[in-house]
FIDRENDREN-484274 format. One record per residue (C-alpha): residue number from 1; x, y, z. Coordinates in steps of 0.001 Angstrom, whole numbers, padded with zeros to 6 digits. Layout:
FIDRENDREN-484274
{nr->NUM; X->X; Y->Y; Z->Z}
...
***
This chain:
FIDRENDREN-484274
{nr->1; X->016804; Y->-002291; Z->-001480}
{nr->2; X->019498; Y->000356; Z->-002330}
{nr->3; X->018796; Y->003028; Z->-004999}
{nr->4; X->015053; Y->002668; Z->-004442}
{nr->5; X->012573; Y->005411; Z->-004203}
{nr->6; X->009467; Y->005007; Z->-001957}
{nr->7; X->006285; Y->005827; Z->-003671}
{nr->8; X->003702; Y->004871; Z->-001127}
{nr->9; X->002172; Y->001928; Z->000824}
{nr->10; X->-000419; Y->-000746; Z->-000069}
{nr->11; X->-002190; Y->-002475; Z->002880}
{nr->12; X->000537; Y->-001313; Z->005060}
{nr->13; X->003285; Y->-002644; Z->002834}
{nr->14; X->005789; Y->-000108; Z->001515}
{nr->15; X->006133; Y->000045; Z->-002303}
{nr->16; X->009507; Y->001046; Z->-003885}
{nr->17; X->010456; Y->001924; Z->-007370}
{nr->18; X->014174; Y->001176; Z->-008156}
{nr->19; X->015978; Y->003943; Z->-010102}
{nr->20; X->016710; Y->001500; Z->-013003}
{nr->21; X->012857; Y->001237; Z->-013403}
{nr->22; X->012859; Y->004974; Z->-014041}
{nr->23; X->015621; Y->004496; Z->-016511}
{nr->24; X->013374; Y->001720; Z->-018268}
{nr->25; X->010553; Y->003913; Z->-018505}
{nr->26; X->012685; Y->006691; Z->-020203}
{nr->27; X->014057; Y->004112; Z->-022666}
{nr->28; X->010435; Y->002854; Z->-023457}
{nr->29; X->009277; Y->006522; Z->-024042}
{nr->30; X->012370; Y->007237; Z->-026255}
{nr->31; X->011887; Y->003965; Z->-028374}
{nr->32; X->008117; Y->004829; Z->-028811}
{nr->33; X->009096; Y->008434; Z->-029865}
{nr->34; X->011705; Y->007182; Z->-032378}
{nr->35; X->009191; Y->004604; Z->-033844}
{nr->36; X->006335; Y->007021; Z->-034335}
{nr->37; X->007773; Y->010574; Z->-034027}
{nr->38; X->004887; Y->011463; Z->-031874}
{nr->39; X->004641; Y->012568; Z->-028186}
{nr->40; X->001298; Y->010781; Z->-027969}
{nr->41; X->002925; Y->007511; Z->-029042}
{nr->42; X->005726; Y->008152; Z->-026502}
{nr->43; X->003280; Y->008865; Z->-023583}
{nr->44; X->001052; Y->005725; Z->-024509}
{nr->45; X->004063; Y->003634; Z->-024365}
{nr->46; X->005022; Y->004799; Z->-020876}
{nr->47; X->001448; Y->004520; Z->-019794}
{nr->48; X->001239; Y->000891; Z->-021176}
{nr->49; X->004557; Y->000021; Z->-018970}
{nr->50; X->003123; Y->001826; Z->-015999}
{nr->51; X->-000225; Y->-000186; Z->-016368}
{nr->52; X->001702; Y->-003704; Z->-016735}
{nr->53; X->003784; Y->-002662; Z->-013593}
{nr->54; X->000655; Y->-001957; Z->-011619}
{nr->55; X->-000389; Y->-005468; Z->-012612}
{nr->56; X->002890; Y->-006726; Z->-011336}
{nr->57; X->002350; Y->-004841; Z->-008039}
{nr->58; X->-000971; Y->-006407; Z->-007494}
{nr->59; X->000602; Y->-009717; Z->-008367}
{nr->60; X->003212; Y->-009221; Z->-005719}
{nr->61; X->000478; Y->-008048; Z->-003358}
{nr->62; X->-001313; Y->-011365; Z->-003781}
{nr->63; X->001763; Y->-013152; Z->-002420}
{nr->64; X->001965; Y->-010561; Z->000364}
{nr->65; X->-001479; Y->-010732; Z->001511}
{nr->66; X->-001559; Y->-014545; Z->001387}
{nr->67; X->001510; Y->-014737; Z->003501}
{nr->68; X->000017; Y->-012340; Z->005909}
{nr->69; X->-002706; Y->-014842; Z->006401}
{nr->70; X->-000224; Y->-017308; Z->007649}
{nr->71; X->001318; Y->-014697; Z->010139}
{nr->72; X->004310; Y->-013820; Z->007795}
{nr->73; X->004817; Y->-010160; Z->007236}
{nr->74; X->006269; Y->-008629; Z->004161}
{nr->75; X->008967; Y->-006061; Z->004360}
{nr->76; X->008249; Y->-004179; Z->001137}
{nr->77; X->007602; Y->-004486; Z->-002543}
{nr->78; X->010112; Y->-003220; Z->-005102}
{nr->79; X->009537; Y->-002604; Z->-008785}
{nr->80; X->012492; Y->-003458; Z->-011061}
{nr->81; X->012872; Y->-003466; Z->-014865}
{nr->82; X->012629; Y->-007168; Z->-014752}
{nr->83; X->009530; Y->-007301; Z->-012728}
{nr->84; X->008604; Y->-007086; Z->-009011}
{nr->85; X->009864; Y->-008407; Z->-005822}
{nr->86; X->007860; Y->-009014; Z->-002570}
{nr->87; X->010509; Y->-009490; Z->000274}
{nr->88; X->008463; Y->-011788; Z->002690}
{nr->89; X->010094; Y->-012314; Z->006012}
{nr->90; X->010334; Y->-016072; Z->005206}
{nr->91; X->008510; Y->-018587; Z->003359}
{nr->92; X->005867; Y->-020679; Z->005259}
{nr->93; X->007256; Y->-023932; Z->006760}
{nr->94; X->004065; Y->-025758; Z->005742}
{nr->95; X->004208; Y->-026711; Z->002202}
{nr->96; X->000414; Y->-026390; Z->001845}
{nr->97; X->000744; Y->-022842; Z->002881}
{nr->98; X->003739; Y->-022051; Z->000527}
{nr->99; X->001723; Y->-023491; Z->-002332}
{nr->100; X->-001053; Y->-021143; Z->-001697}
{nr->101; X->001261; Y->-018175; Z->-001314}
{nr->102; X->002971; Y->-019049; Z->-004537}
{nr->103; X->-000208; Y->-019552; Z->-006480}
{nr->104; X->-001719; Y->-016185; Z->-005168}
{nr->105; X->000351; Y->-013873; Z->-007505}
{nr->106; X->-000678; Y->-015712; Z->-010745}
{nr->107; X->-004190; Y->-015983; Z->-009654}
{nr->108; X->-004324; Y->-012087; Z->-009366}
{nr->109; X->-003121; Y->-011865; Z->-013054}
{nr->110; X->-005849; Y->-014343; Z->-013980}
{nr->111; X->-008310; Y->-012286; Z->-012218}
{nr->112; X->-007178; Y->-009016; Z->-013935}
{nr->113; X->-007333; Y->-010622; Z->-017385}
{nr->114; X->-010778; Y->-012062; Z->-016734}
{nr->115; X->-012188; Y->-008752; Z->-015358}
{nr->116; X->-010898; Y->-006705; Z->-018206}
{nr->117; X->-012213; Y->-009151; Z->-020774}
{nr->118; X->-015613; Y->-009205; Z->-019172}
{nr->119; X->-015575; Y->-005451; Z->-019065}
{nr->120; X->-014672; Y->-005121; Z->-022588}
{nr->121; X->-017637; Y->-007520; Z->-023489}
{nr->122; X->-019959; Y->-005625; Z->-021480}
{nr->123; X->-018890; Y->-002234; Z->-023073}
{nr->124; X->-019150; Y->-003986; Z->-026501}
{nr->125; X->-015426; Y->-003010; Z->-027361}
{nr->126; X->-014437; Y->-006348; Z->-028891}
{nr->127; X->-010873; Y->-007133; Z->-030200}
{nr->128; X->-008702; Y->-009934; Z->-031242}
{nr->129; X->-006496; Y->-011606; Z->-028858}
{nr->130; X->-004201; Y->-013068; Z->-031434}
{nr->131; X->-000505; Y->-013130; Z->-031367}
{nr->132; X->-000168; Y->-009697; Z->-032975}
{nr->133; X->-002272; Y->-008280; Z->-030161}
{nr->134; X->000492; Y->-007525; Z->-027910}
{nr->135; X->002049; Y->-004837; Z->-030246}
{nr->136; X->-000935; Y->-004002; Z->-032507}
{nr->137; X->-004101; Y->-004561; Z->-030602}
{nr->138; X->-006028; Y->-002023; Z->-028483}
{nr->139; X->-004568; Y->-000913; Z->-025231}
{nr->140; X->-006947; Y->-003265; Z->-022981}
{nr->141; X->-006201; Y->-006307; Z->-025656}
{nr->142; X->-002500; Y->-005872; Z->-024846}
{nr->143; X->-002781; Y->-005663; Z->-021198}
{nr->144; X->-004959; Y->-008869; Z->-021155}
{nr->145; X->-002165; Y->-010530; Z->-023322}
{nr->146; X->000636; Y->-009551; Z->-020976}
{nr->147; X->-001311; Y->-010865; Z->-017997}
{nr->148; X->-001795; Y->-014069; Z->-019541}
{nr->149; X->001911; Y->-014175; Z->-020353}
{nr->150; X->002644; Y->-013299; Z->-016770}
{nr->151; X->000687; Y->-016206; Z->-015577}
{nr->152; X->002324; Y->-018763; Z->-018071}
{nr->153; X->005848; Y->-017418; Z->-017367}
{nr->154; X->005666; Y->-017234; Z->-013586}
{nr->155; X->004294; Y->-020909; Z->-013569}
{nr->156; X->007284; Y->-022379; Z->-015262}
{nr->157; X->008800; Y->-024854; Z->-012669}
{nr->158; X->011908; Y->-022924; Z->-012050}
{nr->159; X->013052; Y->-020874; Z->-009030}
{nr->160; X->012832; Y->-018260; Z->-008214}
{nr->161; X->009601; Y->-017997; Z->-010220}
{nr->162; X->006397; Y->-018996; Z->-008736}
{nr->163; X->006252; Y->-022270; Z->-010589}
{nr->164; X->009337; Y->-023466; Z->-008976}
{nr->165; X->007835; Y->-022892; Z->-005493}
{nr->166; X->004598; Y->-024469; Z->-006494}
{nr->167; X->006812; Y->-027560; Z->-007586}
{nr->168; X->008658; Y->-027473; Z->-004336}
{nr->169; X->005639; Y->-027319; Z->-002288}
{nr->170; X->003910; Y->-030210; Z->-004172}
{nr->171; X->007271; Y->-032347; Z->-003763}
{nr->172; X->007665; Y->-031366; Z->-000125}
{nr->173; X->004240; Y->-032959; Z->000917}
{nr->174; X->005734; Y->-036361; Z->-000093}
{nr->175; X->009688; Y->-035808; Z->000868}
{nr->176; X->011828; Y->-033762; Z->002828}
{nr->177; X->012006; Y->-030174; Z->002349}
{nr->178; X->015716; Y->-029964; Z->001297}
{nr->179; X->015400; Y->-032806; Z->-001136}
{nr->180; X->012311; Y->-031357; Z->-002804}
{nr->181; X->014191; Y->-027925; Z->-003051}
{nr->182; X->017249; Y->-029914; Z->-004761}
{nr->183; X->014689; Y->-031671; Z->-007161}
{nr->184; X->013030; Y->-028218; Z->-008050}
{nr->185; X->016327; Y->-026289; Z->-008221}
{nr->186; X->017657; Y->-028938; Z->-010680}
{nr->187; X->014662; Y->-028722; Z->-012801}
{nr->188; X->014909; Y->-024791; Z->-012945}
{nr->189; X->018493; Y->-024986; Z->-013863}
{nr->190; X->017675; Y->-027476; Z->-016677}
{nr->191; X->015154; Y->-024924; Z->-017954}
{nr->192; X->017814; Y->-022245; Z->-017481}
{nr->193; X->020112; Y->-024020; Z->-019831}
{nr->194; X->017298; Y->-024197; Z->-022368}
{nr->195; X->016683; Y->-020486; Z->-022022}
{nr->196; X->020348; Y->-019765; Z->-022396}
{nr->197; X->020768; Y->-022104; Z->-025442}
{nr->198; X->017545; Y->-020370; Z->-027153}
{nr->199; X->018990; Y->-016943; Z->-026403}
{nr->200; X->022493; Y->-017720; Z->-027911}
{nr->201; X->021681; Y->-020095; Z->-030782}
{nr->202; X->017920; Y->-019891; Z->-031129}
{nr->203; X->015475; Y->-022448; Z->-032249}
{nr->204; X->014858; Y->-022371; Z->-036055}
{nr->205; X->011271; Y->-020949; Z->-036829}
{nr->206; X->010762; Y->-020166; Z->-033144}
{nr->207; X->013150; Y->-018120; Z->-031609}
{nr->208; X->015971; Y->-016057; Z->-033437}
{nr->209; X->019622; Y->-016275; Z->-032177}
{nr->210; X->021191; Y->-013485; Z->-030207}
{nr->211; X->018436; Y->-012792; Z->-027784}
{nr->212; X->020000; Y->-011145; Z->-024699}
{nr->213; X->016855; Y->-011065; Z->-022616}
{nr->214; X->016493; Y->-014949; Z->-022820}
{nr->215; X->020210; Y->-015108; Z->-021695}
{nr->216; X->019520; Y->-012888; Z->-018858}
{nr->217; X->016442; Y->-014883; Z->-017731}
{nr->218; X->018760; Y->-018001; Z->-017884}
{nr->219; X->021350; Y->-016452; Z->-015610}
{nr->220; X->018624; Y->-015176; Z->-013326}
{nr->221; X->016991; Y->-018623; Z->-012985}
{nr->222; X->020221; Y->-020535; Z->-012672}
{nr->223; X->021402; Y->-018286; Z->-009852}
{nr->224; X->018177; Y->-018134; Z->-008159}
{nr->225; X->017775; Y->-022047; Z->-008115}
{nr->226; X->021377; Y->-022424; Z->-006709}
{nr->227; X->020994; Y->-019931; Z->-003982}
{nr->228; X->017562; Y->-021310; Z->-002873}
{nr->229; X->018906; Y->-024776; Z->-002800}
{nr->230; X->021940; Y->-023705; Z->-000631}
{nr->231; X->019816; Y->-021550; Z->001631}
{nr->232; X->017285; Y->-024258; Z->002318}
{nr->233; X->020087; Y->-027032; Z->003034}
{nr->234; X->021924; Y->-024583; Z->005314}
{nr->235; X->018764; Y->-023739; Z->007230}
{nr->236; X->017961; Y->-027432; Z->007561}
{nr->237; X->021299; Y->-028321; Z->008854}
{nr->238; X->021060; Y->-025708; Z->011403}
{nr->239; X->017884; Y->-026557; Z->012822}
{nr->240; X->017967; Y->-028357; Z->016159}
{nr->241; X->021460; Y->-026936; Z->016935}
{nr->242; X->021629; Y->-024677; Z->020072}
{nr->243; X->023498; Y->-021269; Z->019551}
{nr->244; X->025615; Y->-022342; Z->022551}
{nr->245; X->027349; Y->-024934; Z->020398}
{nr->246; X->028630; Y->-022480; Z->017961}
{nr->247; X->028953; Y->-019169; Z->019585}
{nr->248; X->032258; Y->-017334; Z->020251}
{nr->249; X->033182; Y->-017458; Z->024016}
{nr->250; X->036555; Y->-015720; Z->023935}
{nr->251; X->035705; Y->-012095; Z->022901}
{nr->252; X->036664; Y->-008610; Z->024244}
{nr->253; X->034196; Y->-005937; Z->025291}
{nr->254; X->034247; Y->-002209; Z->025357}
{nr->255; X->032725; Y->000427; Z->027853}
{nr->256; X->030674; Y->003329; Z->026771}
{nr->257; X->033622; Y->005640; Z->027608}
{nr->258; X->036058; Y->003672; Z->025599}
{nr->259; X->037429; Y->005307; Z->022520}
{nr->260; X->037880; Y->004287; Z->018928}
{nr->261; X->041537; Y->003945; Z->019753}
{nr->262; X->040773; Y->001247; Z->022246}
{nr->263; X->038664; Y->-000599; Z->019687}
{nr->264; X->041480; Y->-000359; Z->017104}
{nr->265; X->043969; Y->-001883; Z->019733}
{nr->266; X->041619; Y->-004884; Z->020299}
{nr->267; X->040939; Y->-005266; Z->016677}
{nr->268; X->044611; Y->-005459; Z->015811}
{nr->269; X->045395; Y->-008039; Z->018777}
{nr->270; X->042821; Y->-010537; Z->017475}
{nr->271; X->040346; Y->-011345; Z->014794}
{nr->272; X->037072; Y->-009909; Z->016396}
{nr->273; X->035374; Y->-007324; Z->014326}
{nr->274; X->032322; Y->-006190; Z->016163}
{nr->275; X->032295; Y->-005463; Z->020090}
{nr->276; X->029629; Y->-005546; Z->022599}
{nr->277; X->029558; Y->-002391; Z->024438}
{nr->278; X->028916; Y->-003117; Z->028328}
{nr->279; X->027752; Y->-000830; Z->031185}
{nr->280; X->028393; Y->-002872; Z->034056}
{nr->281; X->026835; Y->-006398; Z->033436}
{nr->282; X->024283; Y->-004785; Z->030760}
{nr->283; X->024980; Y->-004874; Z->026995}
{nr->284; X->023951; Y->-001396; Z->026019}
{nr->285; X->025276; Y->-001415; Z->022343}
{nr->286; X->027343; Y->-003085; Z->019688}
{nr->287; X->030289; Y->-001377; Z->017962}
{nr->288; X->030510; Y->-002718; Z->014433}
{nr->289; X->033870; Y->-002522; Z->012481}
{nr->290; X->032164; Y->-000521; Z->009692}
{nr->291; X->031061; Y->002180; Z->011958}
{nr->292; X->034515; Y->002123; Z->013738}
{nr->293; X->036112; Y->002674; Z->010489}
{nr->294; X->033779; Y->005456; Z->009378}
{nr->295; X->034328; Y->007312; Z->012650}
{nr->296; X->037913; Y->007084; Z->012419}
{nr->297; X->038002; Y->008561; Z->008970}
{nr->298; X->035600; Y->011410; Z->009843}
{nr->299; X->035957; Y->012252; Z->013591}
{nr->300; X->039124; Y->010589; Z->014809}
{nr->301; X->040278; Y->007924; Z->017380}
{nr->302; X->039198; Y->009908; Z->020546}
{nr->303; X->035521; Y->009321; Z->019698}
{nr->304; X->033638; Y->007355; Z->022454}
{nr->305; X->032080; Y->004000; Z->021814}
{nr->306; X->028778; Y->005376; Z->023336}
{nr->307; X->028725; Y->007950; Z->020463}
{nr->308; X->028998; Y->005490; Z->017701}
{nr->309; X->027609; Y->001947; Z->018917}
{nr->310; X->024409; Y->000490; Z->017528}
{nr->311; X->021765; Y->000500; Z->020340}
{nr->312; X->019163; Y->-001215; Z->018097}
{nr->313; X->020720; Y->-004677; Z->018031}
{nr->314; X->019573; Y->-008342; Z->018436}
{nr->315; X->020243; Y->-010400; Z->021532}
{nr->316; X->020275; Y->-014150; Z->021117}
{nr->317; X->019450; Y->-016741; Z->023577}
{nr->318; X->021888; Y->-019424; Z->024178}
{nr->319; X->019148; Y->-021888; Z->023975}
{nr->320; X->017959; Y->-020641; Z->020564}
{nr->321; X->018652; Y->-022901; Z->017579}
{nr->322; X->021205; Y->-021614; Z->015051}
{nr->323; X->018546; Y->-021560; Z->012393}
{nr->324; X->016626; Y->-018991; Z->014234}
{nr->325; X->019595; Y->-016932; Z->015028}
{nr->326; X->020760; Y->-017023; Z->011433}
{nr->327; X->017219; Y->-015836; Z->010251}
{nr->328; X->017103; Y->-012970; Z->012683}
{nr->329; X->020700; Y->-011821; Z->011808}
{nr->330; X->019674; Y->-012153; Z->007975}
{nr->331; X->016419; Y->-010153; Z->008516}
{nr->332; X->018130; Y->-007471; Z->010228}
{nr->333; X->020978; Y->-007586; Z->008000}
{nr->334; X->023628; Y->-007566; Z->010860}
{nr->335; X->026679; Y->-009825; Z->011080}
{nr->336; X->027070; Y->-009996; Z->014949}
{nr->337; X->024728; Y->-010555; Z->017964}
{nr->338; X->025488; Y->-010862; Z->021639}
{nr->339; X->024401; Y->-014304; Z->023323}
{nr->340; X->022751; Y->-014130; Z->026479}
{nr->341; X->022052; Y->-016771; Z->029154}
{nr->342; X->019798; Y->-016042; Z->032294}
{nr->343; X->020406; Y->-012156; Z->031695}
{nr->344; X->024191; Y->-012612; Z->031359}
{nr->345; X->026426; Y->-012065; Z->028340}
{nr->346; X->028072; Y->-015487; Z->027622}
{nr->347; X->029179; Y->-015197; Z->024034}
{nr->348; X->028786; Y->-013815; Z->020574}
{nr->349; X->027376; Y->-015397; Z->017500}
{nr->350; X->028191; Y->-014224; Z->014008}
{nr->351; X->027450; Y->-015009; Z->010404}
{nr->352; X->031022; Y->-015878; Z->009938}
{nr->353; X->031129; Y->-018501; Z->012751}
{nr->354; X->027785; Y->-019867; Z->011828}
{nr->355; X->029491; Y->-020651; Z->008361}
{nr->356; X->032549; Y->-022061; Z->009947}
{nr->357; X->030460; Y->-024351; Z->012099}
{nr->358; X->028845; Y->-025652; Z->009057}
{nr->359; X->032087; Y->-026090; Z->007257}
{nr->360; X->033573; Y->-028054; Z->010207}
{nr->361; X->030627; Y->-030228; Z->010582}
{nr->362; X->030848; Y->-030968; Z->006785}
{nr->363; X->034426; Y->-031733; Z->006993}
{nr->364; X->033930; Y->-034088; Z->009897}
{nr->365; X->031352; Y->-035842; Z->007806}
{nr->366; X->028793; Y->-035242; Z->010480}
{nr->367; X->026387; Y->-032652; Z->009384}
{nr->368; X->023675; Y->-032189; Z->011829}
{nr->369; X->021002; Y->-033422; Z->009445}
{nr->370; X->020924; Y->-034312; Z->005772}
{nr->371; X->018067; Y->-035195; Z->003341}
***
């Protein structure tokens, strides 16, 4: 994720802090200082937030390590002011596996809260866990209360929170995955409307009006639910369709000694954005339009393709499914991949033409699959 600082690794998984999290820590410290006019209070406020976010990291690690048991790696964990994000390569295809992956995070928070409570009992430092404990209780009491809150909040049945994935997994054991996702997304968006209403007008005696955090959560849940439903339906519609049905077969190629001027000429003559670079019959690179434009601005039109092309690129087989190709392109964050058949370049597949293929199928009223 952009604007993130790597702080280390846990179990081989890179952990990052987004720069906005650092701003959040500074704001917490400033507010604590303003309220108590004390450096110790400011430091305690920052330490408390760091402790909570350490629990958030462990929460995300629970998801990641459970997914690893099912052969699904995690790209990284990033801390944001609103929480943590563990970027799994994909969600499990088996609903039962998705259920365990989703539950693993809240279970970690339950374990943390239980361990702290037992530890406090053993050390005889008893405290009240009333509602006021979040702001006025002991440090440990507040950490326990927040972990309990994290469990309850994350288990709300709304995407992209864990509860939404738990609901989807349970529904998917009885119906097709896209339909289960749509139902879970609809429930999540209904909850988002309630969050937004509560944030704007409040509920008398419960929540005051004008709560921007609830409005922000409502937007987060609404957008997350819609994106999840659209993504699952798209992947489902792409499953079983070979790349050969949607690949671009009329395209231009470059040689390693071709220049940026050659690439510009081909770009202006058609709609192709990225170009395979061929050394004989072998694809040795891909010249992306973004790299071409950057090179034109910095080095000029005489620069060779060999000096600019991407040599670490995906090659898709014509017999692969569009679903697999889409996943690979998404994971690598690239727009274009050469398509090979028996070692020969036979086409190009792009995120754009995958989208066009789906649009055409939908317009013809013949989507590949529907739930």
